[in-house]
C-alpha positions in Angstrom: 108.7 16.1 20.2 106.0 13.4 20.6 108.7 10.8 20.8 110.5 12.7 23.6 107.2 13.0 25.5 106.6 9.3 25.3 110.1 8.6 26.4 109.6 10.9 29.4 106.4 9.2 30.3 108.0 5.8 30.1 110.9 6.8 32.3 108.5 8.3 34.8 106.5 5.0 34.9 109.7 3.0 35.4 110.7 5.3 38.2 107.4 4.9 40.0 107.6 1.1 39.5 111.1 1.0 41.0 110.0 3.2 43.8 107.2 0.8 44.7 109.5 -2.1 44.5 112.1 -0.3 46.7 109.7 0.7 49.4 111.2 -0.4 52.7 109.3 1.5 55.3 105.9 0.2 56.3 103.6 2.0 58.8 101.1 -0.4 60.2 98.1 0.8 62.2 96.0 -1.3 64.6 93.8 -1.0 67.7 95.8 -1.3 70.9 95.8 -4.9 72.1 95.9 -8.2 70.2 95.9 -6.9 66.7 98.8 -4.6 67.3 100.5 -7.5 69.2 100.0 -9.9 66.3 101.9 -7.4 64.1 104.7 -6.9 66.7 105.1 -10.6 67.5 104.5 -12.3 64.2 104.4 -9.9 61.2 107.1 -7.3 62.0 109.9 -9.8 62.5 109.1 -11.6 59.2 109.0 -8.4 57.3 112.2 -7.2 58.9 114.0 -10.3 57.7 113.1 -9.2 54.2 114.7 -5.8 54.8 111.7 -3.7 55.7 111.5 -1.2 58.6 108.1 -1.6 60.3 106.5 0.9 62.6 103.3 0.0 64.5 100.9 2.9 65.3 98.2 2.0 67.9 94.7 3.5 68.0 91.9 3.4 70.6 89.0 3.9 68.3 87.5 2.6 65.0 87.5 5.9 63.1 91.0 7.2 62.8 92.8 4.1 61.4 90.8 4.2 58.1 91.2 7.9 57.5 94.9 7.6 58.3 95.2 4.8 55.8 93.3 6.6 53.1 95.3 9.8 53.6 98.7 8.0 53.5 99.7 8.2 57.1 99.5 4.4 57.3 100.4 1.8 54.7 98.0 -0.8 56.2 95.8 -1.4 59.2 94.3 -4.3 61.1 91.3 -3.8 63.4 88.0 -4.3 61.5 85.9 -6.8 59.8 84.8 -6.6 56.1 81.2 -5.4 57.0 82.6 -2.4 58.9 85.3 -1.7 56.3 82.8 -1.7 53.4 80.3 0.5 55.2 82.9 3.0 56.4 84.7 3.2 53.1 81.5 3.7 51.1 80.0 6.3 53.5 83.3 8.3 53.5 84.3 7.6 49.9 87.6 6.0 50.8 89.6 3.9 48.3 90.7 1.2 50.8 90.2 -2.6 50.4 90.6 -5.9 52.2 93.9 -7.6 51.7 93.3 -10.8 53.8 91.7 -11.9 57.0 93.5 -12.3 60.3 93.0 -14.5 63.4 90.2 -12.9 65.3 89.1 -12.7 69.0 85.3 -13.2 69.0 82.9 -10.6 70.5 81.7 -12.0 73.8 79.5 -11.4 76.8 81.3 -10.6 80.1 80.0 -9.7 83.6 81.5 -8.7 86.9 78.2 -9.1 88.7 77.1 -12.5 87.5 78.7 -15.9 87.1 76.1 -17.2 84.7 73.8 -16.1 81.9 71.0 -17.9 83.8 71.1 -15.0 86.3 69.5 -12.6 83.8 66.2 -11.2 85.0 63.7 -8.5 84.1 65.4 -5.1 84.0 69.0 -6.5 83.6 71.2 -4.0 81.9 73.1 -5.2 78.8 75.7 -2.9 77.2 76.6 -3.4 73.5 78.6 -1.6 70.8 77.0 1.5 69.4 78.4 1.2 65.9 75.8 -0.4 63.6 77.7 -3.5 62.5 78.9 -4.6 65.9 75.5 -3.8 67.5 73.9 -6.1 64.9 76.3 -8.9 66.0 75.3 -8.5 69.6 71.6 -8.5 68.8 71.9 -11.7 66.9 73.7 -13.4 69.8 71.0 -12.1 72.2 68.4 -13.7 69.9 70.4 -17.0 70.0 70.4 -16.8 73.8 66.6 -16.4 73.8 66.7 -13.0 75.5 65.0 -11.2 72.6 63.4 -12.0 69.2 64.2 -10.0 66.1 61.5 -9.4 63.5 61.1 -12.0 60.8 63.2 -11.5 57.7 65.6 -9.0 59.2 69.1 -9.0 57.7 71.3 -10.2 60.6 74.2 -8.0 59.3 72.0 -4.9 59.5 69.9 -5.6 62.6 69.3 -2.7 65.0 67.3 -2.0 68.1 64.4 -1.0 65.9 64.3 -4.7 64.7 63.7 -6.1 68.2 60.2 -7.6 67.9 59.9 -9.0 71.4 62.1 -8.3 74.4 61.6 -11.7 76.0 63.7 -11.1 79.1 62.8 -7.4 79.3 66.4 -6.4 79.4 67.6 -2.9 79.0 70.0 -2.3 76.1 72.7 0.3 76.6 74.7 1.2 73.4 78.2 2.5 74.2 81.3 3.3 72.2 83.2 0.0 71.8 86.3 1.2 73.5 84.3 2.1 76.6 82.6 -1.3 77.0 85.2 -2.9 79.3 84.7 0.0 81.8 80.9 -0.6 81.6 81.3 -3.8 83.5 81.2 -1.9 86.8 77.8 -0.5 86.0 76.0 -3.2 84.0 74.8 -6.7 84.5 76.3 -7.9 81.2 78.4 -6.3 78.5 79.2 -7.4 74.9 82.9 -6.5 74.3 84.8 -6.8 71.1 87.8 -9.2 71.5 90.5 -6.6 71.0 89.2 -4.2 73.7 88.4 -7.1 76.0 92.0 -8.4 75.9 93.5 -5.0 76.0 91.6 -4.3 79.2 92.9 -7.5 80.9 89.9 -9.7 80.3 90.4 -13.3 79.0 88.4 -15.0 76.3 88.1 -17.9 78.8 86.3 -15.6 81.2 83.5 -14.8 78.8 80.0 -16.1 79.6 79.2 -16.6 75.9 81.1 -16.3 72.7 79.9 -15.4 69.3 80.4 -18.1 66.7 82.6 -15.9 64.5 82.4 -16.8 60.8 84.3 -15.2 57.9 82.0 -12.3 57.7 83.2 -11.0 61.1 86.8 -12.0 61.0 89.1 -9.0 61.1 91.1 -8.0 58.0 94.2 -6.2 57.0 93.2 -3.2 54.9 95.4 -1.3 52.4 94.8 1.4 49.9 93.1 -0.1 46.8 95.8 1.3 44.5 98.5 -0.6 46.5 97.0 -4.1 46.5 99.3 -5.5 43.9 102.5 -3.8 45.0 105.4 -6.1 46.1 105.4 -4.8 49.8 101.7 -5.6 50.1 102.3 -9.1 48.8 105.0 -9.5 51.4 102.6 -8.5 54.1 100.1 -11.1 52.9 102.9 -13.7 52.7 103.9 -13.0 56.3 100.3 -13.6 57.6 100.0 -16.8 55.5 103.3 -18.2 56.8 103.8 -21.2 59.2 105.8 -18.9 61.4 102.8 -16.7 62.0 100.6 -19.7 62.6 103.0 -20.8 65.3 102.8 -17.3 66.9 98.9 -17.4 66.7 98.8 -20.8 68.5 101.3 -19.8 71.2 100.2 -16.2 71.9 96.6 -16.0 70.8 94.7 -19.0 72.1 91.0 -18.9 71.5 91.3 -16.7 68.4 89.3 -17.8 65.4 91.8 -18.9 62.8 91.5 -17.9 59.2 90.9 -20.4 56.3 94.6 -20.3 55.3 95.7 -21.0 58.9 93.2 -23.9 59.2 94.6 -25.3 56.0 98.1 -25.0 57.3 97.0 -26.6 60.6 95.4 -29.5 58.7 98.6 -30.0 56.7 100.7 -30.1 59.8 98.4 -32.5 61.5 98.3 -34.8 58.5 102.0 -34.9 58.2 102.5 -36.1 61.8 
């Protein structure tokens, strides 16, 4: 009896393994705009060459894609940086993890009212994302610009309005949902807008008055369920992003995006071989 049970368990395990290896349908979530476009232009064609059927689902917020991933409606998503992913997954007890980083459009300051940051004056309105991680990014840039000063010793990743020690330019900060920031340009002097929403609304990176110096901490990532990280189809997603073909798509269709370490390495190899 025990032997039969062990055999049944072994066969079930083999069946699950075969099912994972035979998975051919991948549902990929992303915010509408450049990260969905990266998948459509660069990743989907490469996965389809390997026999996968890829569906791209677009979102207009930063909440639904992670719940959809954790619940199994998505197989992967691309829209967030690791700081946001870690905080969101911890607070909501979601078993989702970073797979790899992707080329990222920097958060930037835009204005329809002013042609220069030098035009800032007392009472100028500045919109910024209302989610904690992206608000911190905006506050750090404002400090770098000399518009305000954060209190000594504050963690730049966790900075909030409460950490503003001195409002040097006496600006008025207006926290808004990230997706609404492009619309705020009609009513504010300056607005910090995440790259994906800026590009989706028709703005160009070259139109920004100031760009964040985006390091690895704030580069967007592909996230998958933690239990799936070592599955063959997940490795194929990573291979597609790391490919020279996707690097070519990035350079052609996403100028101004911050390249990942693996893309910089490929670019260096290509340059050295010329």
